PyMOL Python script that loads the backbone (N, CA, C, O; Angstrom):
from pymol import cmd

cmd.read_pdbstr("""\
ATOM      1  N   MET A   1     -16.183  31.593 -14.933  1.00  0.00           N
ATOM      2  CA  MET A   1     -14.840  32.092 -15.136  1.00  0.00           C
ATOM      3  C   MET A   1     -14.722  32.511 -16.605  1.00  0.00           C
ATOM      4  O   MET A   1     -15.134  31.780 -17.505  1.00  0.00           O
ATOM      5  N   THR A   2     -14.165  33.673 -16.825  1.00  0.00           N
ATOM      6  CA  THR A   2     -13.967  34.156 -18.184  1.00  0.00           C
ATOM      7  C   THR A   2     -12.616  33.691 -18.709  1.00  0.00           C
ATOM      8  O   THR A   2     -11.821  33.100 -17.978  1.00  0.00           O
ATOM      9  N   ALA A   3     -12.368  33.964 -19.977  1.00  0.00           N
ATOM     10  CA  ALA A   3     -11.132  33.508 -20.618  1.00  0.00           C
ATOM     11  C   ALA A   3      -9.891  34.185 -20.039  1.00  0.00           C
ATOM     12  O   ALA A   3      -8.794  33.635 -20.137  1.00  0.00           O
ATOM     13  N   THR A   4     -10.041  35.360 -19.442  1.00  0.00           N
ATOM     14  CA  THR A   4      -8.881  36.078 -18.930  1.00  0.00           C
ATOM     15  C   THR A   4      -8.589  35.761 -17.468  1.00  0.00           C
ATOM     16  O   THR A   4      -7.521  36.123 -16.972  1.00  0.00           O
ATOM     17  N   GLU A   5      -9.499  35.100 -16.764  1.00  0.00           N
ATOM     18  CA  GLU A   5      -9.275  34.768 -15.362  1.00  0.00           C
ATOM     19  C   GLU A   5      -8.422  33.514 -15.243  1.00  0.00           C
ATOM     20  O   GLU A   5      -8.540  32.587 -16.045  1.00  0.00           O
ATOM     21  N   ARG A   6      -7.569  33.500 -14.242  1.00  0.00           N
ATOM     22  CA  ARG A   6      -6.735  32.327 -13.988  1.00  0.00           C
ATOM     23  C   ARG A   6      -7.453  31.426 -12.997  1.00  0.00           C
ATOM     24  O   ARG A   6      -8.113  31.921 -12.083  1.00  0.00           O
ATOM     25  N   PRO A   7      -7.340  30.118 -13.159  1.00  0.00           N
ATOM     26  CA  PRO A   7      -7.970  29.208 -12.190  1.00  0.00           C
ATOM     27  C   PRO A   7      -7.311  29.342 -10.825  1.00  0.00           C
ATOM     28  O   PRO A   7      -6.124  29.652 -10.722  1.00  0.00           O
ATOM     29  N   GLN A   8      -8.090  29.108  -9.787  1.00  0.00           N
ATOM     30  CA  GLN A   8      -7.572  29.219  -8.428  1.00  0.00           C
ATOM     31  C   GLN A   8      -6.593  28.080  -8.157  1.00  0.00           C
ATOM     32  O   GLN A   8      -6.897  26.919  -8.428  1.00  0.00           O
ATOM     33  N   THR A   9      -5.441  28.407  -7.633  1.00  0.00           N
ATOM     34  CA  THR A   9      -4.423  27.412  -7.315  1.00  0.00           C
ATOM     35  C   THR A   9      -4.746  26.797  -5.962  1.00  0.00           C
ATOM     36  O   THR A   9      -4.971  27.522  -4.993  1.00  0.00           O
ATOM     37  N   PRO A  10      -4.772  25.460  -5.879  1.00  0.00           N
ATOM     38  CA  PRO A  10      -5.073  24.830  -4.588  1.00  0.00           C
ATOM     39  C   PRO A  10      -3.908  24.999  -3.624  1.00  0.00           C
ATOM     40  O   PRO A  10      -2.754  25.131  -4.030  1.00  0.00           O
ATOM     41  N   THR A  11      -4.235  24.993  -2.354  1.00  0.00           N
ATOM     42  CA  THR A  11      -3.187  25.059  -1.342  1.00  0.00           C
ATOM     43  C   THR A  11      -2.508  23.702  -1.251  1.00  0.00           C
ATOM     44  O   THR A  11      -3.017  22.711  -1.773  1.00  0.00           O
ATOM     45  N   PHE A  12      -1.376  23.659  -0.599  1.00  0.00           N
ATOM     46  CA  PHE A  12      -0.670  22.394  -0.422  1.00  0.00           C
ATOM     47  C   PHE A  12      -1.532  21.417   0.359  1.00  0.00           C
ATOM     48  O   PHE A  12      -1.565  20.228   0.043  1.00  0.00           O
ATOM     49  N   ARG A  13      -2.226  21.904   1.369  1.00  0.00           N
ATOM     50  CA  ARG A  13      -3.082  21.051   2.194  1.00  0.00           C
ATOM     51  C   ARG A  13      -4.201  20.417   1.351  1.00  0.00           C
ATOM     52  O   ARG A  13      -4.473  19.224   1.484  1.00  0.00           O
ATOM     53  N   GLU A  14      -4.846  21.211   0.489  1.00  0.00           N
ATOM     54  CA  GLU A  14      -5.909  20.693  -0.370  1.00  0.00           C
ATOM     55  C   GLU A  14      -5.367  19.636  -1.334  1.00  0.00           C
ATOM     56  O   GLU A  14      -5.984  18.589  -1.528  1.00  0.00           O
ATOM     57  N   ALA A  15      -4.214  19.918  -1.932  1.00  0.00           N
ATOM     58  CA  ALA A  15      -3.605  18.976  -2.871  1.00  0.00           C
ATOM     59  C   ALA A  15      -3.203  17.686  -2.153  1.00  0.00           C
ATOM     60  O   ALA A  15      -3.421  16.590  -2.670  1.00  0.00           O
ATOM     61  N   PHE A  16      -2.627  17.816  -0.984  1.00  0.00           N
ATOM     62  CA  PHE A  16      -2.201  16.645  -0.216  1.00  0.00           C
ATOM     63  C   PHE A  16      -3.385  15.782   0.162  1.00  0.00           C
ATOM     64  O   PHE A  16      -3.317  14.558   0.050  1.00  0.00           O
ATOM     65  N   LYS A  17      -4.481  16.400   0.611  1.00  0.00           N
ATOM     66  CA  LYS A  17      -5.683  15.650   0.977  1.00  0.00           C
ATOM     67  C   LYS A  17      -6.241  14.891  -0.228  1.00  0.00           C
ATOM     68  O   LYS A  17      -6.669  13.744  -0.101  1.00  0.00           O
ATOM     69  N   PHE A  18      -6.233  15.538  -1.397  1.00  0.00           N
ATOM     70  CA  PHE A  18      -6.743  14.872  -2.594  1.00  0.00           C
ATOM     71  C   PHE A  18      -5.887  13.668  -2.959  1.00  0.00           C
ATOM     72  O   PHE A  18      -6.424  12.591  -3.216  1.00  0.00           O
ATOM     73  N   TRP A  19      -4.566  13.827  -2.989  1.00  0.00           N
ATOM     74  CA  TRP A  19      -3.692  12.722  -3.377  1.00  0.00           C
ATOM     75  C   TRP A  19      -3.702  11.614  -2.336  1.00  0.00           C
ATOM     76  O   TRP A  19      -3.550  10.443  -2.687  1.00  0.00           O
ATOM     77  N   LEU A  20      -3.877  11.956  -1.063  1.00  0.00           N
ATOM     78  CA  LEU A  20      -3.996  10.938  -0.022  1.00  0.00           C
ATOM     79  C   LEU A  20      -5.278  10.137  -0.226  1.00  0.00           C
ATOM     80  O   LEU A  20      -5.266   8.909  -0.145  1.00  0.00           O
ATOM     81  N   LYS A  21      -6.375  10.826  -0.489  1.00  0.00           N
ATOM     82  CA  LYS A  21      -7.651  10.159  -0.766  1.00  0.00           C
ATOM     83  C   LYS A  21      -7.524   9.254  -1.987  1.00  0.00           C
ATOM     84  O   LYS A  21      -7.975   8.109  -1.966  1.00  0.00           O
ATOM     85  N   LEU A  22      -6.922   9.758  -3.027  1.00  0.00           N
ATOM     86  CA  LEU A  22      -6.739   8.975  -4.254  1.00  0.00           C
ATOM     87  C   LEU A  22      -5.888   7.738  -3.986  1.00  0.00           C
ATOM     88  O   LEU A  22      -6.161   6.666  -4.527  1.00  0.00           O
ATOM     89  N   GLY A  23      -4.873   7.880  -3.166  1.00  0.00           N
ATOM     90  CA  GLY A  23      -4.021   6.744  -2.846  1.00  0.00           C
ATOM     91  C   GLY A  23      -4.743   5.661  -2.078  1.00  0.00           C
ATOM     92  O   GLY A  23      -4.490   4.475  -2.290  1.00  0.00           O
ATOM     93  N   PHE A  24      -5.646   6.053  -1.181  1.00  0.00           N
ATOM     94  CA  PHE A  24      -6.372   5.066  -0.393  1.00  0.00           C
ATOM     95  C   PHE A  24      -7.429   4.321  -1.204  1.00  0.00           C
ATOM     96  O   PHE A  24      -7.758   3.179  -0.883  1.00  0.00           O
ATOM     97  N   ILE A  25      -7.959   4.946  -2.242  1.00  0.00           N
ATOM     98  CA  ILE A  25      -9.017   4.293  -3.019  1.00  0.00           C
ATOM     99  C   ILE A  25      -8.526   3.878  -4.401  1.00  0.00           C
ATOM    100  O   ILE A  25      -9.321   3.755  -5.333  1.00  0.00           O
ATOM    101  N   SER A  26      -7.248   3.666  -4.535  1.00  0.00           N
ATOM    102  CA  SER A  26      -6.691   3.357  -5.855  1.00  0.00           C
ATOM    103  C   SER A  26      -6.588   1.861  -6.120  1.00  0.00           C
ATOM    104  O   SER A  26      -5.757   1.441  -6.925  1.00  0.00           O
ATOM    105  N   PHE A  27      -7.400   1.057  -5.473  1.00  0.00           N
ATOM    106  CA  PHE A  27      -7.331  -0.383  -5.668  1.00  0.00           C
ATOM    107  C   PHE A  27      -7.826  -0.800  -7.041  1.00  0.00           C
ATOM    108  O   PHE A  27      -7.608  -1.943  -7.440  1.00  0.00           O
ATOM    109  N   GLY A  28      -8.484   0.086  -7.778  1.00  0.00           N
ATOM    110  CA  GLY A  28      -8.983  -0.240  -9.103  1.00  0.00           C
ATOM    111  C   GLY A  28      -7.933  -0.098 -10.186  1.00  0.00           C
ATOM    112  O   GLY A  28      -8.233  -0.280 -11.366  1.00  0.00           O
ATOM    113  N   GLY A  29      -6.724   0.218  -9.811  1.00  0.00           N
ATOM    114  CA  GLY A  29      -5.663   0.396 -10.785  1.00  0.00           C
ATOM    115  C   GLY A  29      -5.782   1.736 -11.499  1.00  0.00           C
ATOM    116  O   GLY A  29      -6.528   2.608 -11.052  1.00  0.00           O
ATOM    117  N   PRO A  30      -5.063   1.912 -12.596  1.00  0.00           N
ATOM    118  CA  PRO A  30      -5.055   3.191 -13.307  1.00  0.00           C
ATOM    119  C   PRO A  30      -6.436   3.638 -13.779  1.00  0.00           C
ATOM    120  O   PRO A  30      -6.747   4.828 -13.730  1.00  0.00           O
ATOM    121  N   ALA A  31      -7.265   2.705 -14.233  1.00  0.00           N
ATOM    122  CA  ALA A  31      -8.600   3.089 -14.700  1.00  0.00           C
ATOM    123  C   ALA A  31      -9.432   3.658 -13.557  1.00  0.00           C
ATOM    124  O   ALA A  31     -10.172   4.624 -13.741  1.00  0.00           O
ATOM    125  N   GLY A  32      -9.308   3.056 -12.376  1.00  0.00           N
ATOM    126  CA  GLY A  32     -10.023   3.570 -11.210  1.00  0.00           C
ATOM    127  C   GLY A  32      -9.521   4.933 -10.784  1.00  0.00           C
ATOM    128  O   GLY A  32     -10.315   5.800 -10.417  1.00  0.00           O
ATOM    129  N   GLN A  33      -8.220   5.135 -10.827  1.00  0.00           N
ATOM    130  CA  GLN A  33      -7.637   6.422 -10.462  1.00  0.00           C
ATOM    131  C   GLN A  33      -8.072   7.510 -11.429  1.00  0.00           C
ATOM    132  O   GLN A  33      -8.389   8.622 -11.007  1.00  0.00           O
ATOM    133  N   ILE A  34      -8.089   7.206 -12.710  1.00  0.00           N
ATOM    134  CA  ILE A  34      -8.500   8.193 -13.710  1.00  0.00           C
ATOM    135  C   ILE A  34      -9.957   8.577 -13.504  1.00  0.00           C
ATOM    136  O   ILE A  34     -10.313   9.750 -13.617  1.00  0.00           O
ATOM    137  N   ALA A  35     -10.800   7.598 -13.204  1.00  0.00           N
ATOM    138  CA  ALA A  35     -12.216   7.887 -12.978  1.00  0.00           C
ATOM    139  C   ALA A  35     -12.405   8.784 -11.755  1.00  0.00           C
ATOM    140  O   ALA A  35     -13.203   9.721 -11.790  1.00  0.00           O
ATOM    141  N   VAL A  36     -11.676   8.501 -10.677  1.00  0.00           N
ATOM    142  CA  VAL A  36     -11.780   9.312  -9.469  1.00  0.00           C
ATOM    143  C   VAL A  36     -11.260  10.722  -9.732  1.00  0.00           C
ATOM    144  O   VAL A  36     -11.879  11.701  -9.315  1.00  0.00           O
ATOM    145  N   MET A  37     -10.132  10.827 -10.420  1.00  0.00           N
ATOM    146  CA  MET A  37      -9.567  12.141 -10.718  1.00  0.00           C
ATOM    147  C   MET A  37     -10.517  12.945 -11.605  1.00  0.00           C
ATOM    148  O   MET A  37     -10.692  14.144 -11.387  1.00  0.00           O
ATOM    149  N   HIS A  38     -11.130  12.307 -12.599  1.00  0.00           N
ATOM    150  CA  HIS A  38     -12.049  13.015 -13.475  1.00  0.00           C
ATOM    151  C   HIS A  38     -13.255  13.516 -12.688  1.00  0.00           C
ATOM    152  O   HIS A  38     -13.665  14.667 -12.835  1.00  0.00           O
ATOM    153  N   GLN A  39     -13.815  12.656 -11.860  1.00  0.00           N
ATOM    154  CA  GLN A  39     -14.985  13.056 -11.075  1.00  0.00           C
ATOM    155  C   GLN A  39     -14.641  14.218 -10.153  1.00  0.00           C
ATOM    156  O   GLN A  39     -15.389  15.193 -10.084  1.00  0.00           O
ATOM    157  N   GLU A  40     -13.531  14.128  -9.451  1.00  0.00           N
ATOM    158  CA  GLU A  40     -13.183  15.144  -8.460  1.00  0.00           C
ATOM    159  C   GLU A  40     -12.735  16.456  -9.109  1.00  0.00           C
ATOM    160  O   GLU A  40     -13.179  17.530  -8.703  1.00  0.00           O
ATOM    161  N   LEU A  41     -11.868  16.373 -10.102  1.00  0.00           N
ATOM    162  CA  LEU A  41     -11.249  17.573 -10.643  1.00  0.00           C
ATOM    163  C   LEU A  41     -12.084  18.246 -11.749  1.00  0.00           C
ATOM    164  O   LEU A  41     -12.060  19.470 -11.881  1.00  0.00           O
ATOM    165  N   VAL A  42     -12.802  17.469 -12.522  1.00  0.00           N
ATOM    166  CA  VAL A  42     -13.584  18.042 -13.632  1.00  0.00           C
ATOM    167  C   VAL A  42     -15.008  18.339 -13.199  1.00  0.00           C
ATOM    168  O   VAL A  42     -15.500  19.456 -13.356  1.00  0.00           O
ATOM    169  N   ASP A  43     -15.666  17.319 -12.648  1.00  0.00           N
ATOM    170  CA  ASP A  43     -17.075  17.489 -12.322  1.00  0.00           C
ATOM    171  C   ASP A  43     -17.286  18.333 -11.071  1.00  0.00           C
ATOM    172  O   ASP A  43     -18.180  19.179 -11.044  1.00  0.00           O
ATOM    173  N   THR A  44     -16.476  18.117 -10.030  1.00  0.00           N
ATOM    174  CA  THR A  44     -16.667  18.823  -8.764  1.00  0.00           C
ATOM    175  C   THR A  44     -16.051  20.223  -8.791  1.00  0.00           C
ATOM    176  O   THR A  44     -16.673  21.187  -8.346  1.00  0.00           O
ATOM    177  N   HIS A  45     -14.842  20.329  -9.309  1.00  0.00           N
ATOM    178  CA  HIS A  45     -14.159  21.629  -9.288  1.00  0.00           C
ATOM    179  C   HIS A  45     -14.227  22.204 -10.676  1.00  0.00           C
ATOM    180  O   HIS A  45     -13.719  23.300 -10.915  1.00  0.00           O
TER     181      HIS A  45
END
""", "prot")
cmd.dss("prot")
cmd.show_as("cartoon", "prot")
cmd.util.cbc("prot")
cmd.orient("prot")
C-alpha cells in the first residue's frame, strides 16, 4: 500500500466476528486482549 491509498474498511460482519472472537478469549484481561488485537490487526492484516 502506498502513502496515498486508503486502508480497506472492514464490513460490519468482519468487525463483529473479530470483536466476538476477542470477547470469547478475553480471559487474560486487558493484557491478553491487547496481545490478541496486536496479533490479529497488525501482524495478520
